[in-house]
C-alpha positions in Angstrom: 32.0 -1.3 13.1 30.8 2.2 13.5 29.1 3.6 10.4 28.0 7.2 9.6 24.4 8.2 9.5 22.6 7.1 6.4 21.8 10.7 5.4 25.5 11.2 4.6 25.1 8.8 1.6 22.6 11.4 0.1 25.2 14.1 -0.3 28.8 14.6 -1.1 31.4 17.0 0.2 30.7 20.5 -1.1 32.5 21.0 -4.4 34.5 24.1 -3.3 35.5 22.4 0.0 36.9 19.5 -2.1 38.4 21.5 -4.9 40.1 24.1 -2.7 42.2 21.3 -1.2 43.4 20.5 -4.7 44.1 24.1 -5.4 46.0 24.4 -2.1 48.2 21.5 -3.1 48.9 23.0 -6.5 49.9 26.3 -4.8 52.1 24.4 -2.4 53.8 22.9 -5.4 54.5 26.4 -6.7 51.8 26.6 -9.3 50.4 30.0 -8.1 46.8 29.4 -9.0 44.6 32.5 -9.6 41.1 31.8 -8.2 38.2 33.2 -10.1 35.8 30.7 -8.6 34.4 31.7 -5.2 32.2 34.8 -4.5 34.1 36.0 -1.4 34.5 39.8 -1.6 38.2 40.7 -1.3 37.6 44.3 -0.1 37.0 45.3 3.5 33.7 46.6 5.1 33.3 50.3 5.6 35.7 51.9 8.1 33.0 52.7 10.6 32.0 49.1 10.6 35.5 48.0 11.7 35.8 50.9 14.1 32.5 49.9 15.9 33.7 46.2 16.1 36.9 47.3 17.8 35.1 49.7 20.1 32.7 47.1 21.4 35.3 44.4 21.7 37.1 46.6 24.2 34.1 46.7 26.5 34.2 44.2 29.4 30.5 43.8 29.3 30.4 42.8 25.6 31.5 39.2 25.7 28.6 37.4 27.2 25.8 35.4 25.5 23.5 37.4 23.3 19.8 37.0 22.5 19.2 34.5 19.7 16.7 36.9 18.4 19.5 39.4 17.9 20.1 42.7 19.7 17.4 45.5 19.3 20.0 47.7 17.6 20.7 45.1 14.9 17.0 44.3 14.2 16.2 48.1 14.0 19.1 48.6 11.6 17.8 45.8 9.4 14.3 47.3 9.4 15.8 50.7 8.4 17.8 49.0 5.7 14.7 47.5 4.2 12.7 50.7 4.4 15.5 52.8 2.9 16.5 50.6 0.0 13.3 48.6 -0.8 10.6 50.8 0.7 9.4 47.7 2.7 8.0 48.3 6.2 9.1 45.6 8.7 8.4 45.4 12.4 11.9 45.1 14.0 10.5 43.3 17.0 8.5 40.6 15.2 9.1 40.4 11.5 12.9 40.1 11.3 15.3 37.4 12.6 19.1 37.9 12.3 20.9 34.8 10.9 24.4 33.5 11.1 24.4 33.8 7.3 21.8 32.6 4.8 23.2 29.1 4.8 22.0 28.8 8.4 18.7 30.2 7.3 18.2 27.5 4.7 18.6 24.9 7.5 16.3 26.6 10.0 13.5 27.3 7.5 13.6 23.7 6.2 13.4 22.4 9.8 10.5 24.8 10.6 8.3 24.0 7.6 9.2 20.6 6.1 8.5 17.1 7.4 10.6 14.2 6.1 9.1 13.1 2.8 7.6 16.5 2.0 8.5 18.1 -1.4 10.7 21.1 -1.8 10.9 22.9 -5.1 14.5 23.8 -6.0 15.7 25.8 -9.1 18.0 24.1 -11.6 20.5 25.7 -11.9 20.6 26.9 -8.3 22.6 27.2 -5.2 23.7 23.7 -4.2 22.8 24.1 -0.5 19.1 24.2 -1.3 19.4 20.7 -2.6 22.0 19.2 -0.1 20.3 20.5 3.1 16.9 19.4 1.8 18.2 15.9 1.3 20.0 15.7 4.6 16.7 16.7 6.4 14.7 14.0 4.5 12.8 16.3 2.1 12.1 15.2 -1.4 13.8 17.6 -3.9 11.8 18.4 -7.0 13.7 20.5 -9.5 12.1 23.2 -11.6 14.0 24.4 -14.7 15.5 27.8 -15.2 16.4 28.3 -18.9 18.4 31.0 -20.7 15.7 31.6 -23.3 13.4 32.6 -20.5 15.9 35.0 -18.8 16.5 32.4 -16.1 13.0 33.0 -14.8 10.6 30.2 -13.5 8.2 28.6 -16.0 5.0 29.0 -14.0 3.0 26.7 -16.3 5.4 23.8 -15.4 5.4 24.8 -11.7 1.6 24.5 -11.9 1.9 21.0 -13.4 4.2 19.9 -10.6 2.1 21.0 -7.7 -1.2 19.9 -9.3 0.0 16.4 -9.5 -2.1 14.2 -7.2 0.9 12.9 -5.3 2.4 16.3 -4.8 3.0 17.4 -1.2 5.0 20.6 -1.7 5.9 22.8 1.3 8.6 25.2 0.1 9.8 26.8 -3.1 13.3 28.2 -3.1 14.0 31.1 -5.4 17.0 33.5 -5.8 16.9 36.8 -7.6 19.1 38.5 -8.7 20.0 34.9 -9.6 23.1 33.0 -8.7 24.8 31.5 -10.7 23.2 32.9 -13.9 23.0 36.6 -13.2 19.4 36.7 -14.2 17.8 39.9 -13.1 15.1 40.3 -10.5 11.7 41.2 -12.1 8.7 42.6 -10.5 6.4 40.4 -12.6 8.2 37.3 -11.4 7.8 38.3 -7.8 4.1 39.0 -8.3 3.6 35.6 -9.9 5.6 33.9 -7.1 3.3 35.5 -4.5 0.2 34.3 -6.4 1.7 30.8 -6.7 2.3 30.7 -2.9 -1.3 32.0 -2.2 -2.9 29.6 -4.7 -1.1 26.4 -3.6 -0.4 27.0 0.1 3.4 26.8 -0.6 5.9 29.0 1.3 8.1 30.8 -1.2 11.6 31.7 0.1 13.5 34.3 -1.9 17.3 34.4 -1.3 18.3 38.0 -2.1 22.0 38.8 -1.4 22.9 40.2 -4.8 20.6 43.2 -5.3 23.4 45.7 -4.7 26.0 44.1 -7.0 26.2 45.7 -10.4 22.6 46.7 -10.1 20.7 49.9 -9.7 17.4 48.1 -9.1 16.3 47.6 -5.5 13.7 44.8 -5.8 12.4 42.7 -3.0 9.8 39.9 -3.0 8.3 41.6 0.1 7.4 44.7 -2.0 4.5 42.7 -3.5 1.2 43.2 -1.5 0.4 40.0 0.5 3.9 38.6 0.2 4.6 38.7 4.0 1.6 36.4 4.6 3.1 33.5 2.6 6.7 34.3 1.8 10.1 34.7 3.4 13.1 36.7 2.2 16.7 36.2 3.1 19.3 39.0 2.8 22.9 38.8 3.6 25.7 41.2 4.4 28.3 38.9 2.8 28.2 40.4 -0.7 26.5 43.8 -0.3 28.7 44.9 2.7 32.0 43.0 2.0 31.4 40.9 5.2 31.4 37.2 4.1 33.4 36.0 7.1 31.3 37.9 9.6 28.3 35.6 9.0 25.5 38.1 9.3 22.2 37.8 7.4 18.5 38.1 8.0 15.2 36.6 7.2 12.0 38.7 7.1 8.4 37.5 7.0 5.2 37.6 9.1 5.5 37.3 13.0 4.1 33.7 12.9 6.7 32.4 10.5 9.5 34.3 12.3 8.4 32.7 15.6 8.5 29.2 14.1 12.0 29.8 12.7 13.2 31.3 16.0 12.0 28.1 17.8 14.4 26.1 15.7 17.2 28.6 15.8 17.1 29.0 19.6 17.7 25.3 20.0 20.8 25.4 17.8 22.8 28.5 18.6 23.3 31.0 21.4 23.5 34.3 19.5 26.2 36.2 17.7 29.0 38.1 19.5 27.7 41.6 20.5 30.6 43.4 18.7 29.6 41.8 15.4 25.9 42.6 15.8 26.6 46.3 16.7 29.1 46.7 13.9 26.7 45.1 11.5 24.1 47.6 12.6 26.6 50.3 11.8 27.2 48.8 8.3 23.5 48.8 7.5 23.7 52.6 7.6 26.5 52.8 5.0 26.1 55.7 2.6 24.8 55.5 -0.9 28.3 56.6 -2.1 29.9 53.7 -0.3 27.6 51.2 -1.9 28.1 52.7 -5.3 31.9 52.5 -5.0 32.0 49.0 -3.4 29.2 47.3 -5.3 28.9 48.9 -8.7 32.1 50.9 -9.7 34.5 48.3 -8.4 32.8 45.3 -10.0 32.1 47.1 -13.2 35.9 47.6 -13.6 36.6 43.9 -13.0 33.7 42.7 -15.1 35.2 44.0 -18.4 38.2 41.8 -18.0 36.0 38.8 -17.1 34.1 39.4 -20.3 37.4 39.3 -22.2 38.1 35.9 -20.6 34.7 34.6 -21.8 35.4 35.9 -25.3 38.9 34.4 -25.3 37.4 31.0 -24.3 34.8 31.3 -27.0 32.0 31.4 -24.5 28.7 33.2 -25.0 27.2 35.4 -22.2 24.4 37.8 -21.6 25.9 41.3 -21.1 22.8 42.4 -19.1 23.4 39.9 -16.2 24.1 41.3 -12.7 25.7 40.1 -9.6 29.3 39.3 -8.7 29.8 36.5 -11.3 29.8 36.2 -15.0 28.0 33.2 -16.4 28.7 32.0 -19.9 27.9 29.1 -22.3 30.9 27.0 -23.4 31.7 26.2 -27.0 30.2 23.0 -28.5 33.6 21.5 -29.0 33.8 20.7 -25.2 31.9 17.7 -24.0 31.1 19.5 -20.7 32.1 22.5 -18.6 34.5 20.6 -16.4 36.6 19.6 -19.4 37.2 23.3 -20.1 37.7 24.4 -16.4 40.1 21.5 -15.7 42.2 22.4 -18.7 42.3 26.1 -17.7 43.2 25.1 -14.1 46.2 22.9 -15.1 47.4 24.7 -18.2 46.7 28.4 -17.4 46.7 28.0 -13.6 43.3 29.8 -13.3 40.5 28.3 -11.2 37.0 28.9 -12.8 33.8 27.2 -11.7 32.1 24.6 -13.9 28.4 25.1 -14.0 27.4 21.5 -13.4 27.7 22.0 -9.7 24.6 24.1 -9.8 22.5 21.4 -11.5 22.1 19.7 -14.9 21.0 22.9 -16.6 24.4 24.3 -15.8 26.4 21.6 -17.5 27.2 23.7 -20.6 28.2 26.8 -18.6 31.1 28.2 -16.6 31.1 30.9 -13.9 33.8 33.5 -13.3 33.9 35.3 -10.0 34.7 39.0 -9.9 36.2 38.7 -6.4 39.8 39.3 -7.4 41.4 42.6 -8.0 41.8 43.9 -11.5 45.5 43.0 -11.7 44.8 39.4 -10.9 41.9 39.2 -13.4 44.1 40.8 -16.1 46.9 38.3 -15.3 44.4 35.5 -15.5 43.3 36.8 -18.9 46.9 36.8 -20.2 47.5 33.3 -18.9 44.4 32.0 -20.6 45.3 33.8 -23.9 48.8 32.3 -23.7 47.3 28.8 -23.1 44.9 29.1 -26.0 47.7 30.4 -28.3 49.9 27.4 -27.3 47.1 25.0 -28.0 46.6 26.4 -31.5 50.3 26.1 -32.3 50.2 22.5 -31.4 
């Protein structure tokens, strides 16, 4: 009898892949679920981005294979973007590699740097793909804790203990600021300590940085730290900052040697991205400051106030200084775990909210609300939840 590869026993189907099937069935049964779960921007990219895509798609010469390294136009736009917003100088020819989204980059970087059995440091809570892809590729996942009382920043004393263990064979450390799911802010001092950690322990630090435009005026990058390019990699994505999640355009930036190793992997996996998408993405990287303010700050600030009211209605505690396109809150003690609360809200109020356990054990007492629904939908979700809570109290 044919059996799947043993690596499949190490992971389960992605939570949202599984749960969205359930939500689709509920909708098919007429339940009209409001989803406040996934961080998929619901607004379009800038008009000039769409216009460029249409323009290039009409060209007969635009439909052939494209270089895996990306077109010069896209790489140059990425370099301009980093210089303009982060004041980081990158060589467009050798220090940037376009990606088909950051998820692809996690795969390629792990393949390029990690042998089966090597250790990979993964934040808890953290993006589930850091863990699942590491397991699929035979790496040994070692979690490091992020805690609310430390602003969701790494505890560097504990990191030192992990890598100084005689049996440690750590190759990569994944980090993500501004943090998802917690909304913890990027901090210059954290980036400086991460670079020192990489230098001291010969570990490659990879910072996943797609949220620095969402509800944030700070433009921080790990690559701003002197020496970071020698030992670190940074991902950036257009999904959140440019309202382009389905376009699958991101980048990794580092030194030429690291980029060449990642390209060696990538060139054996894909054959480049459609030219129209690349040139339109290059156009989007030149969006005005006004566009970013309206799309990434004003819009989400308006939605955020209703998400905060949902948290308050549910009796959850949250840090009002958090940034990003989610709101992360601690559930009341009366619930045994976050899923108990989110399942009740799903089936009684018909609102889909993410339980924090999917991001790791340190998320078990938390929920996450996405801001990727228009104000009317979030306000309606608030009213449904209020009605559900009132009904429960009457009973």
